[in-house]
C-alpha positions, 0 to 999 in steps of 0.5 A: 460538493453537490448532492447529485446522485443521478448516476453511479459510474463503476469499474467492474471486472470483465476478465481475469488477467494472466499477465499485465493488467489492462483496460481490457480486463475491466468495464466502466458501467453506469447504474442508478445511484444507490440509497442507504438501507436502515443502518447504512450510509451513502458515501460520495467517493472522492478518492480511492487508493491504488495498491499493489495488492489489487492485482492479487485480488483479481486472481481466482486463487486462495488468498486472505480475501476472496477474489473479486468476482467477474462482473463485480465492482473492483475492490478498493479502499477510498475516502468520501463524504456521507450524503445520507445516513440511516444510522445515528453513528454518522451524519450527512457531511461526515468524511469517512474511509472504508472499502468503497470500491472504484465507483462514484457512490458506495453504501454500507453499514455505518460500522463499516465506515471509519470517520476521519477529520478532513480539517486535520489532514486533506482526504488523500492523506488519509489514504497515504501517511495515515492510511492502510499503507502506513498501517502496513508499514507500522505493524510490519516493521514493529510487530513482524520485524521486531525492529530495534534501535541501532539495527540495519533496516533495508527496504525495497520499493522505498519510494512507494507508499509502504516502503517510504513510511517503513523507512521513516519509522525506522529512522524514528526508531534509531535504525540505519535505513537503506532503501532500494528504488528505481531511478536517480530521482526516486533515490534522491527523494528517499535520501534527501527528503525522507532521511534514509541513510542510503538508497540503491538504484536497482535499475542501474546499481550492482545491488549485491555490491551496494548492499555489502557497501551500505550494510557491511555488518549485514541486514537485521531487518529486510522489509520486502515489497518486491520479491524476485531477484532483490529478495535473493540479494537481501537474503545473501546479506542477512545478519545472524537472527535477522528478520525478513518481513514479507509484505508484497512481491510486486515484481511477481504479480504480473508474471505470465501465467501467474508463475511466481519465482521463489527465493534461491538463497533461502538457506541463508535463513538456516545459516543465520538462524533468521526468520522470514514471515508474511503478514496481512495488515487486516490481522491488526484491525483491533489496533488500527487506532494505535497506529493512526495515532502514532502516524498523526503524531509523527506527521505533526512533528515533521518526522513523517513525510508523505507524497501522493501521486494523484491521477484525476478522473475515474475514466483513467482507472485501468491505466492508473492501476498499471502504473504500480507495476511499471514503476511509473508512480512516484509516491502513494498512487491515488485515483481522484473520482 
């Protein structure tokens, strides 16, 4: 890869969306490539992760991180190669991951970058099966969901980046795993490739009836990535002492005016003495190495599979991001810079 620093192409936030996100909310700007200051490293960004949470970062509302400011580079996690370092912790040629933003070059303190072994796994895989989505699945299922062998786990958005790993970890633990995904192709992938016990096609199946069929004794752990109607169906099928893990609500992120439809069946939590808890993966930063080690081991053993959906070209960022909210991606969605 060349060391061409003549131009830094950057996607910046132009306006805050009130419904579906689109190209009109961003602008592709060009700036001189940055130089690292003392203690910093300059990274040539190769790939960035496109995640449902990015839609929430665009809202001017209280959240677990400040919103992206108007005129600021769009926030994103990426992987790339160090071109220049002014800190002995990193050297030119090292591959790293961190908060790069959607741009061609990024600078930051050396301590903000995590060195990765690109000879062990290709760079995109460090954004999927051993990236932030995998860490989210790991801590959400084990710590928040308190998952146990023999229990029934139901996972929404099961063909997505987080859901696919969640279900596979469930199988590794010895759980019965039922996924929900959109379309026959995704359901076949979830069962035939990832090893789920069953998959419900939320676009065509009777969700409530299928949940009763595939979880006849009730749901012990529901890992929610979508919210809305599917969350209500899962709540209706909870088992006593069930745990509902609130990871995301992708069905609600682009509602007109930001109006969120909450659960109607929440009294099931009372009746079943169940627990519903939200979490953010950043809370587990001190244990990232533990999760990455487990993912690498399971992946090497063939117990953890991954699929990346890579969109080629920084110019395509707005349309690629929108794919997340229309279900057009198949696997972990990544933008190649």
